C-alpha positions in Angstrom: -4.3 -10.5 41.1 -1.8 -11.2 38.7 -4.0 -13.9 37.2 -6.7 -11.4 36.5 -4.3 -8.3 35.2 -3.1 -10.8 33.1 -6.3 -11.7 31.4 -7.8 -8.4 31.5 -4.4 -7.4 29.3 -5.1 -10.2 27.0 -8.9 -8.9 26.5 -7.6 -5.3 25.9 -5.3 -6.5 23.5 -7.9 -8.8 21.6 -10.4 -5.7 21.4 -7.2 -3.5 20.2 -6.7 -5.9 16.9 -10.7 -6.1 16.3 -10.8 -2.3 16.4 -7.6 -2.1 13.9 -9.4 -5.0 11.6 -12.3 -2.7 11.9 -10.7 0.2 10.7 -8.6 -1.6 8.0 -11.9 -3.0 6.1 -13.7 0.8 6.7 -10.7 2.2 4.6 -10.8 -0.8 2.1 -14.7 0.0 2.2 -14.2 3.2 1.2 -11.8 2.7 -1.8 -14.1 0.2 -3.3 -16.8 2.5 -3.3 -15.2 4.9 -4.8 -14.3 2.3 -7.5 -17.5 1.0 -8.0 -18.7 4.6 -8.7 -16.2 5.1 -11.6 -17.4 2.0 -13.0 -20.9 2.3 -12.5 -21.5 4.9 -15.7 -19.5 3.0 -18.1 -20.6 -0.1 -17.3 -24.5 0.9 -17.7 -23.6 2.5 -21.1 -22.0 -0.8 -22.4 -25.0 -2.7 -21.3 -27.1 -0.1 -23.2 -25.0 -0.9 -26.2 -25.2 -4.4 -25.9 -28.7 -4.4 -25.5 -29.5 -2.4 -28.9 -26.9 -4.7 -30.5 -29.0 -7.8 -29.4 -31.9 -5.8 -31.0 -30.8 -5.1 -34.4 -28.3 -8.5 -34.9 -30.9 -11.7 -35.7 -28.2 -13.9 -36.5 -28.2 -16.8 -34.1 -24.2 -16.7 -33.5 -24.4 -13.1 -32.9 -27.4 -13.6 -30.8 -25.5 -16.0 -28.3 -22.3 -13.9 -28.4 -24.2 -10.9 -27.1 -26.2 -12.6 -24.4 -23.1 -14.0 -23.1 -21.8 -10.5 -23.2 -24.9 -9.3 -21.4 -24.9 -11.6 -18.8 -21.1 -11.0 -18.0 -21.9 -7.0 -17.8 -25.1 -7.5 -15.7 -22.4 -9.5 -13.4 -20.1 -6.8 -13.2 -22.7 -4.4 -12.2 -23.6 -6.5 -9.4 -20.3 -6.6 -7.9 -20.0 -3.1 -8.3 -23.4 -2.6 -6.2 -21.5 -5.0 -3.9 -18.1 -2.8 -3.8 -20.5 0.1 -2.8 -22.0 -1.8 -0.1 -18.3 -3.0 1.3 -18.4 0.1 3.4 -21.8 -0.3 4.9 -22.7 -2.8 7.6 -25.4 -4.7 5.7 -28.2 -7.3 6.8 -28.5 -9.3 3.9 -30.7 -12.2 3.6 -28.5 -15.2 3.5 -29.9 -18.4 2.2 -28.1 -22.3 1.6 -25.6 -21.9 -1.3 -24.3 -25.3 -2.7 -20.6 -25.2 -2.9 -20.2 -27.5 -5.9 -22.4 -25.3 -8.2 -20.8 -22.1 -6.8 -17.5 -23.4 -7.9 -18.4 -24.6 -11.0 -20.0 -20.9 -12.1 -16.7 -19.3 -10.6 -14.7 -21.8 -12.9 -16.8 -21.0 -16.1 -16.3 -17.2 -15.8 -12.5 -18.1 -14.8 -12.0 -20.1 -17.9 -12.6 -17.1 -20.2 -8.2 -16.9 -19.4 -6.6 -18.6 -22.7 -4.8 -20.3 -20.2 -7.6 -22.3 -18.9 -7.8 -24.3 -21.7 -4.8 -26.4 -20.4 -5.6 -26.3 -16.9 -7.7 -28.8 -14.9 -10.0 -28.0 -12.5 -10.9 -31.0 -10.0 -14.2 -30.0 -8.1 -14.6 -32.4 -5.6 -16.8 -30.9 -3.3 -19.9 -33.0 -2.0 -22.8 -32.3 -3.8 -24.9 -31.7 -0.8 -22.4 -29.5 1.0 -23.7 -25.8 1.1 -23.2 -22.8 3.3 -25.6 -20.0 4.7 -24.8 -16.7 2.5 -24.9 -14.6 -0.5 -24.5 -16.4 -3.4 -23.1 -13.1 -5.7 -20.9 -12.3 -2.9 -19.7 -15.8 -2.2 -19.2 -16.4 -5.9 -16.7 -13.2 -6.0 -14.9 -14.8 -3.2 -14.1 -18.1 -5.2 -14.0 -16.6 -8.2 -10.8 -14.5 -7.0 -9.2 -17.5 -5.3 -9.9 -20.0 -8.4 -8.4 -17.1 -10.8 -5.0 -16.7 -8.1 -4.9 -20.3 -8.5 -5.2 -20.4 -12.5 -2.1 -17.9 -12.6 0.0 -19.7 -10.4 -0.2 -23.1 -11.6 1.9 -24.1 -15.0 0.5 -24.0 -18.7 1.1 -27.6 -18.8 0.1 -29.8 -16.3 -1.5 -27.0 -14.2 -4.3 -28.6 -11.6 -7.0 -27.0 -9.0 -8.3 -28.8 -6.7 -11.6 -27.6 -4.5 -12.6 -30.1 -1.5 -15.0 -29.8 1.4 -15.3 -30.9 4.6 -17.2 -30.3 7.9 -15.3 -28.0 10.4 -15.9 -25.8 13.7 -14.8 -22.2 14.2 -15.6 -21.0 17.7 -17.7 -23.6 18.6 -20.1 -23.2 15.3 -20.8 -25.8 12.8 -18.8 -24.4 9.5 -17.8 -26.1 6.2 -14.2 -26.1 5.2 -13.7 -25.3 1.5 -9.8 -25.8 0.4 -8.6 -24.3 -3.0 -5.1 -26.0 -3.6 -3.4 -25.7 -6.4 0.2 -27.1 -7.9 2.1 -24.1 -8.4 5.4 -22.8 -7.0 3.5 -21.7 -3.6 3.3 -18.6 -1.6 6.7 -16.7 -1.1 7.5 -17.1 2.5 7.9 -13.0 2.5 4.4 -12.8 1.0 2.6 -15.4 2.9 2.3 -13.6 6.8 0.7 -10.5 4.6 -1.3 -12.2 1.8 -4.4 -11.0 2.6 -3.2 -7.3 2.9 -4.2 -4.7 0.2 -2.1 -4.6 -2.6 -0.1 -7.3 -1.7 1.0 -9.1 -4.8 3.9 -10.4 -7.1 2.1 -9.7 -10.2 1.2 -6.1 -9.8 2.4 -5.3 -13.5 0.2 -7.5 -15.2 -2.1 -10.0 -13.7 -3.4 -8.3 -10.5 -3.9 -5.3 -8.4 -3.4 -7.5 -4.8 -6.8 -6.5 -3.8 -8.5 -9.7 -4.6 -7.5 -11.5 -1.4 -8.5 -8.6 0.4 -11.6 -8.3 -1.0 -12.2 -12.0 -0.4 -11.5 -11.8 3.3 -13.6 -8.9 3.8 -16.5 -10.7 2.3 -15.9 -14.1 4.3 -15.5 -12.3 7.8 -18.9 -10.3 7.0 -20.4 -13.9 6.6 -18.8 -14.6 9.9 -16.4 -17.0 8.4 -12.4 -17.6 8.2 -9.9 -17.7 5.7 -6.2 -18.5 5.6 -3.4 -19.6 3.3 -0.6 -21.8 3.7 2.0 -23.7 1.3 1.3 -27.3 0.8 3.9 -29.9 2.0 4.0 -31.5 -1.5 4.4 -28.2 -3.3 1.7 -25.3 -4.4 -0.7 -23.1 -2.5 -3.9 -23.7 -0.1 -6.7 -21.4 0.7 -9.0 -22.5 3.1 -12.6 -20.7 3.7 -14.4 -21.5 6.4 -18.1 -20.6 6.4 -21.6 -21.5 8.2 -22.7 -24.8 7.4 -26.6 -24.5 6.4 -27.2 -28.0 7.5 -24.5 -29.7 9.4 -27.0 -32.5 11.1 -28.6 -33.4 7.7 -25.7 -33.5 5.2 -26.1 -36.7 3.0 -22.7 -38.4 2.6 -22.4 -38.7 -1.8 -19.3 -39.8 -3.3 -17.4 -38.4 -6.2 -16.4 -35.0 -7.7 -16.3 -33.9 -11.2 -13.1 -33.5 -13.3 -13.6 -30.5 -15.8 -11.4 -28.9 -18.4 -12.2 -25.5 -20.3 
């Protein structure tokens, strides 16, 4: 009887934890939706101005710059739309998303930051590794992780390494994607609450403390997990586990790519 009562108590506690998590994500979803609604109108106006400028500036140099601005504005609008949907349970079409390509794209966007010119990204994700998910939403996750790492590493000698390896979660075949940096690591008092909203040591200049919280929500919506730790040799490590798109047909291919902005 005691054993049965103990088991029932554990089940009740697990249910309570899930309800608290759902309530937290719902609150974050409402906040995200309100922010997105405020962004939609100015983004639409900005996109319209860029399109008009592109029509009246035939210069090849100007055309290239405007094309990049337009692409970035369109991406911001997609992010805004995804924030509106963050408060809703949606059935999105999941498809294989190559991780190495995703990391390259995230770095390309993050490298707009001037600091990226002196920081090295080592993309050691296996070219054959892919996960099941929505590419735009997962790009948002890894862009947040890479930006956080970029802010943390030293301006000289800064290094970010991304690696993949097979893993499991609740009996399912997953792909582990780890983002390591050689920064100072995560403060001990921040680490336990790192994924809570507005937890940041850089609220004044470089962040709002929402990036990791939004990333956690997206990963959970994909049926995955995300965790943070400090590396034994120094620096921080963020591990994301997502559903492996082809766990039984992975091609083992060596190598990664060394990139710098």
